[in-house]
Every structure is written in structure tokens, then in C-alpha cells.
C-alpha positions, 0 to 999 in steps of 0.5 A: 512532076518534078516536085514529086520526083525531088520530094522522094529521097530514094528516087533522088538517090536512084537518079544520083547513082545513074547520073554517076554511072553515066558520067563514068561511061562518058568520061572513062578515058579522063577518069580511068588512071590506067589502061583497062587492058594493060598487063603489068605482072610486076604489080599483080594482085596489089591491094587497094592503094593510092596508085591502084585505087581498087587494087589490081587483078591476077595479071596486074591490070588496074581494077578501078580503070576496068570498072570505069570502062566496064560502065560503057560495056554494061550501059551499052548492053542494057540500053541496046537490049531495051531498045530492041525488045521494047519496040517489038514488044510494043508493036506486037502488043498494040496489034494483039490488043487492037486487032483482037480475034485470031491475030491476038490469039496467034501473037499471045500464044507465041508470047506464051511459048517464050514466057513458059521458059525461065528467062535466064534459061532461055537466054543461056540456051540462045547465047550458047547456041549463037556462041560466047560474045557480047553481041550474042548475049544482047540478042539472047536477052532481047529475045527473052525480054520482048514478050513482057512488053507485049503483055503489058502494052496489050493490056493497056490497048484493050482498056483504051481501044473503045475510048471516045477519041479512038471511036471518033477517029474511026468515024472520021474514016482514019486508016487503022494503021494510023489509029494504031500508031497515032492514037493507040500506042502513044496513049498506051505506052506509059506502063511499058516505058516505066517497066523499061526503066526498071529493066535496064538494071535487070538486063545488066544484071543478066548480062553479067550473070551470062558473062560470069558463066563464060557465055558473054564478054570474053577476056581481056574485056573489062565487063563486070561479070567477066571480071567476077568470073576471073577472080574466082580462083584468087578470091581468098588472097585478093578479096578486092578483085571480086568485091569492087566489080560486084559492088559496081553491079549492085549500085547500078541495078539499085540505081535503075530500080530506084529511079524506075520506082520513082517514075512509076510513082510519078506517072501512075495516076493511081499514085497521085 
């Protein structure tokens, strides 16, 4: 497995980007050169320099430091959304696939209702109803993400629920819940796990989009989408104010996507 990962240049590039992002988030106070929220009107709209690597924004805040601290916010959003949506979708998908019948129909019809709406539109509606904040954005995104895991896990469960090792557990009188959580879910969760690694980047991108339109992080939070929104009015005179937060989003999504694709190639038996 390790050899397959290291033999793929794109996977290694994704891993390198993700490691850099994790280091930036963990050691933000040591890496940042200024406070991410400190206002210095004397230094406002300064171009990139040795003092301010990525320049300053409209109120003199150091953009490099804000991007470094923003990695903490973006990773927190991505990880928490996936950690909320993944177990919900996994359990519901496993129950639907294993139980079948009316239970399957009820769960999947509810899932279809959520999937019938464009994900970002549904997230916008939920976030707008709850009010603008990072926490509400995470809840809104988790509410739109769990149905995908439900469908993936249900499909995997239906392909293995009549396997010999599960039939053996039934013959030995194992409790259905024990079979579900000890046999079915562990052997059907791999595709959803791969999808979760891919979703981290897309969750961060969606959260940035919601913050961009004012539904997510609020000033003076150094969230990348909010930074892009604040830079709209000064884009012509301060190109760096939007360029560097945009690049941070770009490379973060790219890193998680490349890493997720690499994991898919390693864990998918069809690729071996």
C-alpha cells in the first residue's frame, strides 16, 4: 500500500500540500508574523513586502498571518462537517441496506428528498434560516452531506449482506445489531471513507462560498471566504487582498482531492 502511494507523483503532491496545511494550522502562532486581527490604518493596502509577505488589507491587517490562522478555521469546518455527516450517513445507509423492506424505503425516500435539492442551495437556505455564523454553516453543510454517505454505504452493504461470513454469524445466533456493527459496517465502510477524504476539500470550498455571501464567518474572523468578500471593493487597487486567500482555497482543495484520488487507487481492489 505504501509503495502504491509513494509511486504516484500526484498523490505525493496532494500529501505534501495537506501536510503543509496541517503544519500551518498546528503552528499558526509561531508561523504568523503579525496578529490576524490587529488593525493598523497606517499600513493599510500595502503591497507584498519583507514586512508583510502577502501585503495588508483595507484596515492594515497582515494577509499572510490571516491566511495562516485561516487554515485552522477551514480545517475545523471541513473535519467537523465530515465527522458529523459521515457517521450519520454510514449508520443510516447500513441499516437501510441490511434491513431492507419498509425501513429501507423510508430511509432512502428521506435521503432522496435531501438529494433532490442542489446541495449548495439547501445549505444556503439552512444557514440563512439559522443565522450567519461558522457553527451554523457547519450544521448546514452536514445536513446536505450525510445523504451521499447513506447511498454509498447502502450500496456496499447490499453487495455483502448475503456473504458467507454474515450468514455464519446469523447461523450462530448473533444479534442483528452485533452483526450490523461488527460485521456489516466494518466491511462496507471503505468506499465512504475514500469519499470522505475527497469531501474535505469540497466542504472547505463550500464553507468559503457561504462566508463569501455573508452567511458564514463574520469580520474580523480570518476565514478565507470572508477575506475574499472583504476584498471585492479594493480588487483593482490591491490585487493581493483577493489573490492570496483564493490561492489558499485552491491549493487546499487540490491537495485533498489529489490525496483522496490516491487513496481511492490504493484501496479500490479494481485498481490493483
